[in-house]
C-alpha positions, 0 to 999 in steps of 0.5 A: 473472522467475520466479514459484514458486507457494506455495499456491493456494485457490479463492475467490469463483469465482476463486483466491487464490494466493501466489507467491515470487520473486527481488527485484532491488530488495530483493535477497532472496526476497520473497512475494506474494499474488495474488487472480485473479478468474474474469474473468481466465481469459478476459480481461485485468483491472484491478489494484488494488495493497494495501500492508499496515501495520506487522508485516504480511506478505503474508498479513494482508490476504488471510486477514482483509480479505474483499476477494475477493468484491468483487473477483470481482464487479468483475473485478479482480485483487488484488495484495498483496506483503510490507511489507518485505524478509525475512532480509537478515542487517542487523544490528538489522532484527529489533529493533523492531516499527516499523522493519526487518523488517515495517517498510520504509515504502515508501521507498528507503532512502539510509542503510547498512546499509539501502539495499541491501535497503530499497528498498520504494518502487521495488519496489512502483511499478516491479518489482512491476507489471512482475512482474505485468504479465508473468505475469498477464492484467493490464491494464498500463494500469489499476491503482490502489493502497490499503493501511492505516496504513503501507500507507495512507502507502505508497499515498497517496505512490506516487499522489501521487509518480506522476501518472497511474500509478494511476487511484484511490487510497484508504487505511484509517487511513493515516499521513498525515504522517510527518515530523510523527509518532513512527513516521514520525520513527523510520523516516525518520531510519533509512532517509533520514538526519538531513536532514529535507528529504529525508523530505519526498519520502515525506510525503503532506501534503507531496506533496498540498500541491504536487501538479499532475497529473490528478485524483486522488479519494482515499477515506480510511476512518478508525476514530474509536476508533483508538488511534493516531489519538488518539496523533497518529501518524496526522495526517488532518487534515493531509492533508486541509487540504493537499488542500482547499488544492490543490483534491484531491478528498478523501471522509474518513469518520471511523467511530465505534467503528472501531479500528485492526484487520483487523475495521475493514477487513473492514467497509469493503473492499467501498466501497474496491473499489467506489470503484476499480472506478468509475475502473479499469472506466470 
């Protein structure tokens, strides 16, 4: 699978790069950001996958989160893909900010006209790791996943649906129970159809309640002043209750004064990379 380099910048001793490739899952060109720490020049490194939120591209995390220094220190490759297919010429794909372009929700769509291109779940869990493992000094047995908002939802479901695949998972202000919130209901009805039973396969709260794989230690940071928390779009309490019932370890930190922005992510990203490094470098 051919990767074309779009940009490369020296950063924290390593290189922040962006590539473009033709995606077999999404049937379009996709961009993906890859941070290569200094350690990657000489040996294989674990990989931390980052999934961004609504309206984001591969650029938001790499330019705003300040993750490169910690990744460099811990010898971790960071992979940050785009959040949806782009330019598929699907009617309605650009009509709203929370559905279609920039809002793939990390599901595999089953409904027309989305099912041909909108297969972000398979892209993130299957195609992307194959691509990274084939082109970079990545340790294929040593990867973890994290994300923000819609991407936090994506990280949680990827980890919960694939026991043992990811060594660690964390999230910033994740959409924890999408079948119960307006964002999730809009996206799932469009991508997955009207049968709400099918939605449960992509809901972290439902998945946590039935999870039976290896121990998964979850770290979640949530801003107390997050407008989407007060608007009942995120519903972390539902996920925490499901994890508690099923004895899944969760560290949930409600951070006073913080909102939903990248200033919040920047403030705690080092903690998250340390959390992942503990399991990736074990």
